C-alpha positions in Angstrom: 1.6 25.2 -15.9 1.8 21.6 -14.7 -1.0 19.2 -15.1 -2.6 17.5 -12.1 -0.7 14.3 -12.3 2.7 16.0 -12.3 1.6 18.2 -9.4 0.5 15.2 -7.4 3.8 13.4 -8.0 5.8 16.4 -7.0 3.7 16.9 -3.9 3.9 13.3 -2.8 7.3 12.0 -4.1 7.9 9.9 -1.0 4.7 8.0 -1.3 4.9 7.5 -5.0 8.4 6.0 -4.7 7.3 3.8 -1.8 4.2 2.7 -3.7 6.1 1.8 -6.9 8.6 -0.3 -5.0 5.7 -1.9 -3.0 3.8 -2.6 -6.3 6.9 -4.2 -7.9 7.4 -6.5 -4.8 3.8 -7.6 -4.9 4.0 -8.2 -8.6 7.0 -10.5 -8.0 5.1 -12.2 -5.2 2.0 -12.8 -7.3 4.1 -14.2 -10.2 5.9 -16.6 -7.9 2.8 -17.5 -5.8 0.6 -20.4 -6.7 -2.3 -20.4 -4.4 -5.3 -18.8 -2.9 -5.6 -21.3 0.0 -5.3 -18.7 2.7 -4.5 -15.1 3.6 -0.9 -14.8 4.4 0.3 -14.3 7.2 -2.9 -15.4 8.9 -3.3 -18.8 7.1 -2.8 -21.7 9.4 -1.9 -23.9 6.5 1.0 -21.8 5.4 4.4 -22.4 6.8 7.0 -19.7 7.3 9.3 -21.0 4.5 6.7 -21.3 1.8 4.6 -18.1 2.2 5.2 -17.2 -1.4 3.5 -20.4 -2.5 0.3 -19.3 -0.7 0.4 -15.8 -2.1 -2.7 -15.3 -4.3 -4.9 -12.7 -5.9 -6.7 -11.8 -2.7 -3.4 -10.8 -1.0 -2.3 -9.0 -4.1 -5.4 -6.8 -4.2 -5.4 -6.2 -0.5 -1.7 -5.3 -0.2 -2.0 -2.9 -3.2 -5.1 -1.1 -1.9 -4.3 -0.9 1.8 -1.3 1.6 1.4 -3.5 3.9 -0.6 -6.3 3.8 2.0 -3.7 4.4 4.8 -2.1 7.3 2.9 -5.5 8.9 2.1 -6.5 8.7 5.8 -3.1 10.1 6.8 -3.6 13.0 4.5 -7.1 13.7 5.7 -6.3 13.4 9.4 -3.0 15.3 9.1 -4.8 18.2 7.4 -7.3 18.3 10.3 -4.6 18.2 12.9 -2.7 21.0 11.2 -5.9 23.1 11.1 -6.5 22.5 14.9 -3.0 23.5 15.7 -3.3 26.7 13.7 -6.6 27.6 15.4 -5.0 27.2 18.9 -2.0 29.4 18.0 
């Protein structure tokens, strides 16, 4: 019998692969980035060419947590929608 982690990975392979790639990209961005002067892409100080210089810990945390929140909401709402469809049929 599989443990809970293996079951989660098998049930959500697409999200796990996406999130690992997303994590690696953000890890590269935080290692190259130098600042915390703004929140990219909304910082007025940052120019298009040097967005990686403004990438800081706030962006790193936000961009790592937001996909998890979106995925969790998608799972919750998707389950409710499926139940409503099943009730109507």
